[in-house]
C-alpha positions as CSV (number, residue, x, y, z in Angstrom):
1,M,-25.5,-115.6,199.0
2,K,-23.3,-118.4,197.9
3,T,-20.7,-118.0,195.2
4,A,-17.8,-119.9,193.7
5,V,-14.4,-118.2,193.6
6,S,-11.2,-119.6,192.1
7,L,-8.0,-119.0,194.1
8,P,-4.4,-120.0,193.5
9,D,-3.4,-123.0,195.7
10,D,-1.0,-121.0,197.7
11,L,-3.5,-118.3,198.5
12,F,-6.1,-120.9,199.5
13,I,-3.7,-122.7,201.8
14,A,-2.7,-119.4,203.4
15,A,-6.3,-118.4,203.9
16,E,-7.1,-121.8,205.4
17,G,-4.3,-121.5,207.9
18,L,-5.3,-117.9,208.8
19,A,-9.0,-119.0,209.3
20,K,-7.8,-121.8,211.6
21,R,-5.4,-119.6,213.5
22,F,-8.2,-117.0,214.2
23,G,-10.9,-119.6,214.8
24,V,-13.2,-118.4,212.1
25,S,-14.8,-120.2,209.2
26,R,-13.4,-119.8,205.7
27,S,-16.6,-117.9,204.7
28,E,-16.2,-115.5,207.6
29,L,-12.5,-114.9,206.7
30,Y,-13.4,-114.1,203.1
31,Q,-16.2,-111.8,204.2
32,K,-13.9,-109.9,206.5
33,A,-11.2,-109.7,203.8
34,I,-13.6,-108.4,201.2
35,R,-15.1,-105.9,203.6
36,A,-11.7,-104.6,204.5
37,F,-10.7,-104.3,200.8
38,I,-14.0,-102.4,200.1
39,D,-13.5,-100.1,203.1
40,D,-10.0,-99.4,202.0
41,K,-10.9,-98.6,198.4
42,K,-14.2,-96.7,198.9
43,N,-12.4,-93.4,199.5
44,E,-9.8,-93.9,196.9
45,G,-9.6,-90.9,194.7
46,V,-10.8,-88.5,197.4
47,T,-7.4,-87.1,198.0
48,E,-6.7,-86.7,194.3
49,S,-10.1,-84.9,193.9
50,L,-9.3,-82.6,196.8
51,N,-5.8,-81.9,195.4
52,S,-7.3,-81.0,192.0
53,V,-9.5,-78.4,193.7
54,Y,-7.1,-77.1,196.4
55,G,-3.7,-78.3,195.2
56,M,-0.7,-76.1,194.5
57,E,-0.8,-77.0,190.7
58,R,-3.8,-74.7,190.3
59,S,-2.8,-71.1,189.4
60,D,-6.2,-69.9,190.7
61,S,-5.9,-71.6,194.1
62,R,-5.0,-68.4,196.0
63,L,-7.5,-66.7,198.1
64,D,-9.2,-63.6,196.6
65,P,-7.1,-60.6,197.7
66,V,-10.1,-58.7,199.0
67,L,-11.3,-61.7,201.0
68,E,-7.7,-62.3,202.3
69,R,-7.6,-58.7,203.6
70,L,-11.0,-58.9,205.2
71,Q,-10.1,-62.2,207.0
72,G,-6.8,-60.7,208.2
73,A,-8.6,-57.6,209.5
74,S,-11.1,-59.8,211.4
75,L,-8.3,-61.4,213.5
76,A,-7.5,-60.0,216.9
77,R,-4.2,-58.2,217.2
78,E,-1.6,-59.9,219.4
79,D,1.5,-58.5,221.1
80,W,4.5,-60.6,220.4
């Protein structure tokens, strides 16, 4: 798909130089840059979501005491 994009002159010049340096077309450079940006951002918020479930801020984040005892009892004893 073709599209028109407006860029500041300095960004366009830097992109032209980079494309030339790596021996790729302007289109390929922009495709790679957009793909990298999308890949970088697609998991944004995952850490925050996990922290909201498992984070220390939650007062109910501790393991149920009964489950904690059962898990501890299931571990093999070791001599130190």
